[in-house]
C-alpha positions in Angstrom: -34.6 -6.6 -5.6 -31.4 -5.5 -3.7 -28.7 -5.1 -6.3 -25.2 -3.5 -6.5 -24.2 -1.2 -9.3 -22.7 -2.8 -12.4 -19.3 -1.3 -11.8 -19.0 -2.5 -8.2 -16.0 -4.8 -7.8 -15.9 -5.0 -4.0 -18.7 -4.9 -1.4 -18.3 -4.9 2.3 -21.3 -6.0 4.5 -20.8 -4.3 7.9 -22.8 -4.3 11.1 -23.1 -5.7 14.6 -23.5 -9.3 15.4 -26.8 -11.2 15.4 -28.6 -9.2 12.7 -28.2 -11.7 9.8 -25.2 -10.0 8.2 -23.6 -13.2 7.0 -26.9 -14.5 5.6 -27.4 -11.3 3.8 -23.9 -11.4 2.4 -24.6 -14.8 1.0 -27.9 -13.6 -0.5 -26.3 -10.5 -2.0 -23.6 -12.7 -3.6 -26.3 -15.0 -4.9 -28.3 -12.1 -6.4 -25.3 -10.8 -8.3 -24.4 -14.3 -9.5 -28.0 -14.7 -10.8 -27.5 -11.5 -12.7 -24.7 -13.1 -14.6 -21.6 -12.1 -12.6 -18.8 -14.3 -11.2 -18.9 -13.6 -7.4 -16.7 -14.6 -4.5 -18.3 -14.3 -1.0 -15.4 -14.1 1.5 -16.3 -14.3 5.2 -13.9 -13.0 7.7 -16.1 -14.3 10.5 -14.6 -17.5 12.0 -18.1 -18.9 12.7 -19.5 -21.3 10.0 -22.7 -19.2 9.3 -21.8 -18.6 5.7 -21.6 -22.3 5.0 -24.9 -22.8 6.7 -26.6 -20.1 4.7 -25.4 -21.6 1.4 -26.4 -25.1 2.4 -22.9 -26.6 2.2 -21.1 -28.7 4.8 -18.1 -26.4 5.3 -15.8 -23.8 3.9 -12.0 -23.4 3.9 -9.5 -20.8 2.8 -9.8 -22.2 -0.7 -12.9 -21.0 -2.6 -15.8 -23.6 -3.0 -18.1 -23.6 -6.0 -21.8 -23.1 -5.0 -24.5 -24.6 -7.2 -27.0 -22.1 -8.6 -30.5 -22.7 -9.8 -30.7 -23.4 -13.6 -32.8 -20.3 -14.2 -33.1 -16.9 -12.4 -36.4 -15.5 -11.0 -37.0 -13.9 -14.4 -36.9 -17.3 -16.1 -33.6 -16.5 -17.9 -30.8 -19.1 -17.9 -28.2 -18.3 -15.2 -24.8 -17.4 -16.7 -23.1 -16.3 -13.5 -21.0 -18.2 -10.9 -21.0 -18.2 -7.1 -18.0 -19.1 -5.0 -17.4 -18.9 -1.2 -14.4 -19.1 1.1 -13.8 -18.6 4.8 -10.7 -16.8 5.9 -8.4 -19.0 7.9 -5.9 -16.6 9.4 -2.9 -18.9 9.6 -3.3 -20.2 6.1 -3.9 -16.8 4.6 -1.0 -15.2 6.5 1.4 -17.9 5.4 0.3 -17.4 1.7 0.8 -13.7 2.1 4.4 -14.2 3.3 5.2 -16.6 0.5 3.7 -14.3 -2.1 5.4 -11.2 -0.7 8.9 -12.7 -0.1 9.6 -13.6 -3.8 12.2 -16.0 -2.2 11.4 -19.3 -0.7 14.3 -19.2 1.8 13.3 -15.8 3.1 9.6 -16.9 3.3 10.6 -20.0 5.2 12.6 -17.9 7.7 9.5 -15.8 8.5 7.2 -18.9 8.7 9.6 -20.6 11.1 10.0 -17.6 13.3 8.4 -18.0 16.7 7.2 -14.4 16.8 5.5 -14.7 13.4 3.9 -18.0 14.5 2.4 -16.3 17.6 1.4 -13.3 15.5 -0.3 -15.2 12.8 -2.2 -17.5 15.2 -3.2 -15.4 18.1 -2.9 -11.7 17.7 -6.4 -10.2 17.1 -5.4 -7.8 14.4 -3.5 -10.4 12.4 -7.0 -11.6 11.4 -7.7 -8.1 10.0 -4.3 -7.9 8.2 -4.8 -11.3 6.6 -8.4 -10.4 5.6 -7.3 -7.3 3.8 -4.4 -9.1 2.0 -6.9 -11.8 1.0 -9.2 -9.1 -0.4 -6.4 -7.7 -2.4 -5.7 -11.1 -3.9 -9.4 -11.7 -4.7 -10.2 -8.4 -6.4 -7.1 -8.9 -8.7 -8.2 -12.4 -9.5 -9.5 -12.5 -13.1 -11.9 -15.3 -12.1 -14.1 -12.9 -10.1 -16.2 -9.9 -11.3 -17.2 -9.1 -7.7 -16.0 -9.8 -4.2 -18.5 -9.6 -1.3 -16.8 -9.4 2.1 -18.8 -10.6 5.1 -17.0 -8.8 8.0 -17.0 -9.9 11.6 -19.3 -8.1 14.1 -18.9 -4.3 14.4 -15.6 -3.7 16.2 -13.7 -6.4 14.3 -15.2 -5.2 11.0 -13.8 -1.7 11.7 -10.4 -3.2 12.4 -10.6 -4.8 8.9 -11.3 -1.4 7.4 -8.3 0.1 9.2 -5.9 -2.8 8.6 -4.1 -1.6 5.5 -3.0 1.7 7.1 -2.2 0.1 10.4 0.1 -2.4 8.9 2.1 0.2 7.1 2.1 2.3 10.2 3.4 -0.6 12.3 6.3 -1.3 9.8 7.1 2.4 9.8 7.1 3.0 13.6 10.1 4.6 15.2 10.3 1.8 17.8 10.7 -0.8 15.0 13.5 1.2 13.3 15.1 1.8 16.6 15.0 -1.9 17.5 16.5 -2.9 14.2 19.3 -0.3 14.4 20.0 -1.3 18.0 20.2 -4.9 17.0 22.9 -3.9 14.5 24.7 -2.3 17.5 25.0 1.0 15.7 27.5 3.3 17.5 25.0 6.1 17.1 22.5 4.2 19.2 24.7 3.1 22.2 21.8 3.9 24.6 19.5 1.7 22.5 22.0 -1.1 22.6 22.1 -0.9 26.4 18.3 -1.0 26.5 18.4 -4.0 24.2 20.8 -5.7 26.4 18.5 -5.2 29.4 15.6 -6.6 27.3 17.7 -9.7 26.6 18.2 -10.1 30.4 14.5 -9.7 31.1 13.0 -11.6 28.1 15.8 -14.0 27.2 18.2 -14.1 24.4 16.2 -16.4 22.2 13.0 -14.3 22.3 14.8 -11.1 21.6 16.7 -12.7 18.7 13.5 -14.1 17.3 11.9 -10.6 17.5 14.9 -9.0 15.8 14.8 -11.6 13.0 11.1 -11.2 12.6 11.3 -7.4 12.3 14.3 -7.6 10.0 12.4 -9.8 7.6 9.3 -7.8 7.8 11.3 -4.7 7.0 12.5 -6.3 3.8 8.8 -7.2 3.0 7.5 -3.7 3.9 7.5 -2.3 0.3 5.2 -5.0 -1.0 2.9 -4.7 2.0 2.8 -1.0 1.6 1.9 -1.1 -2.1 -0.9 -3.6 -1.5 -2.2 -1.7 1.5 -2.4 1.5 -0.5 -4.0 -0.4 -3.4 -6.7 -1.7 -1.1 -7.3 1.6 0.5 -7.6 3.4 -2.8 -10.1 0.7 -4.0 -12.1 1.0 -0.8 -12.6 4.7 -1.5 -13.3 4.4 -5.2 -16.7 4.2 -6.9 -16.2 0.5 -7.6 -16.5 -0.3 -3.8 -19.8 -0.4 -1.9 -20.5 -0.5 1.8 -23.7 -2.2 2.9 -24.8 -1.7 6.5 -27.0 -4.6 7.8 -29.1 -4.0 10.9 -32.2 -4.9 12.8 -35.0 -2.4 12.9 -35.8 -2.3 16.6 -34.7 0.7 18.7 -31.5 -1.0 19.9 -30.6 -2.1 16.4 -31.1 1.4 15.1 -28.7 2.9 17.7 -26.1 0.3 16.8 -26.6 1.0 13.1 -26.0 4.7 13.7 -22.7 3.9 15.5 -21.5 1.7 12.7 -22.5 4.2 10.0 -20.6 6.9 11.9 -17.5 4.7 12.0 -17.7 3.9 8.3 -18.1 7.5 7.3 -15.4 8.8 9.6 -13.0 6.8 7.5 -14.1 8.5 4.3 -16.3 5.6 3.1 -19.8 6.1 1.9 -22.8 3.8 2.6 -24.2 2.6 -0.7 -27.2 0.8 1.0 -28.7 0.0 4.3 -30.6 -3.2 4.9 -32.9 -3.8 7.8 -33.5 -7.4 8.5 -36.5 -9.0 10.3 -38.4 -5.7 9.7 -41.8 -7.3 9.0 -43.7 -10.5 8.9 -45.2 -11.1 5.4 -48.2 -13.1 6.7 -49.2 -10.4 9.1 -49.7 -7.7 6.5 -51.1 -4.3 7.3 -54.2 -4.0 9.5 -57.5 -4.1 7.7 -60.5 -1.9 8.4 -62.7 -5.0 7.9 -63.0 -7.4 10.9 -61.2 -10.7 10.6 -63.4 -13.8 10.7 -62.1 -16.9 12.3 -63.3 -20.5 11.8 -65.8 -21.6 14.5 -63.3 -24.0 16.1 -61.1 -21.0 16.8 -63.9 -18.7 18.1 -62.8 -19.0 21.7 -59.3 -17.9 20.7 -60.5 -15.0 18.4 -59.9 -12.2 21.0 -56.4 -13.4 21.7 -55.6 -13.8 18.0 -56.9 -10.2 17.3 -54.6 -8.9 20.1 -51.6 -10.8 18.7 -52.4 -9.4 15.2 -52.7 -5.9 16.5 -49.4 -6.2 18.4 -47.6 -7.5 15.3 -49.0 -4.6 13.3 -48.0 -2.1 15.9 -44.4 -3.6 16.1 -44.1 -3.5 12.3 -45.2 0.1 12.2 -42.7 1.0 14.9 -39.9 -0.6 12.9 -41.0 1.1 9.7 -40.9 4.5 11.6 -37.5 3.7 12.9 -36.2 2.9 9.4 -37.7 6.1 7.9 -36.2 8.2 10.7 -32.7 6.6 10.1 -33.0 7.3 6.3 -34.0 10.9 7.0 -31.1 11.4 9.4 -28.5 9.9 7.2 -29.9 10.8 3.8 -29.9 7.3 2.4 -32.4 4.9 1.0 -32.8 1.5 2.6 -34.4 -1.9 2.2 -36.4 -3.9 4.7 -36.3 -7.6 4.7 -38.9 -9.9 6.3 -38.7 -12.5 9.0 -37.7 -15.7 7.2 -40.5 -18.1 6.7 -38.2 -21.1 6.9 -34.5 -21.7 7.6 -32.3 -20.0 5.0 -30.0 -22.9 4.2 -29.8 -23.1 0.4 -29.7 -20.7 -2.6 -33.4 -21.1 -3.4 -34.5 -20.1 0.1 -32.1 -17.1 0.0 -33.4 -16.0 -3.4 -37.1 -16.2 -2.2 -36.2 -14.2 0.9 -34.6 -11.3 -0.9 -37.4 -11.2 -3.5 -39.6 -10.0 -0.6 -37.4 -7.0 0.2 -39.2 -3.6 0.4 -37.6 -0.3 -0.6 -37.7 2.5 1.9 -36.9 6.1 0.9 -36.3 9.2 3.1 -39.5 11.0 3.8 -38.0 14.4 2.9 
């Protein structure tokens, strides 16, 4: 059974797209809830895969309660809770501004600003900033013992990991300070004022004024953003956070997994677990030394069925070899998950799927 440590408060599921990362995030949250914890699974992927995996019609920025089985796989009565939410960038960003401003009038000035509206709706990294602010809110919410974050595919997931530092860096950039000082027409920045005047001619007075207003308000909010960003960064590097890499076990998937692992570790984070999805087919099993007998009505197909069985066994062995080589290279243990027997669209199916997980240890 794939489980997190008891002191884990925050878990990030990272990896490239198409490997079942969202489904696994749902399953991991379910496993921890069945262990008796109150869990929030937060997806930063705008697709609706998390809702599909949990068997519900949809998710919003507000957490939804997910019904759990009455008893766990051990037969004990379930005491935990499972909640799920999908990050909606605009809604989350607006809530961030309201919470950080501590002043409704100031918050409204930011929300009404045309630069902010474009920023919160369309800029790619605004999604990452909103996600990390939402993570901060969730881990400090007393309702949850654990927050599981389903990150978007690889590059976007790395942006989420970088978001706290980047936001503080942006607010501290020289160009931002120069722009604000030039907007005040400081006599020490006469050249800056001239450049700003040229920008007004090129971009238009209203746009430049909106930008100056936006940066001015963001400067007032910087301290709160900085504190929360540092809090999240410290938490991400603490023993109470876990990074789980989800990958396929074929050769292409292994190479992608190596790349994501390197990105995670280069930022000072440690991989707690690696999970390889679709690594085996339970029904195929390992090849037997005894010949397989087929019913008489399938006698004509027996040679083809034997070849298919041999190919499946060969593919499974290759995947297992890939996983062991990855574990040896990175010094980590891993889990392999099977091809799903049926669509994973409800908690019972997710629980049955993860119960078939096989541990894989480094060979050295």
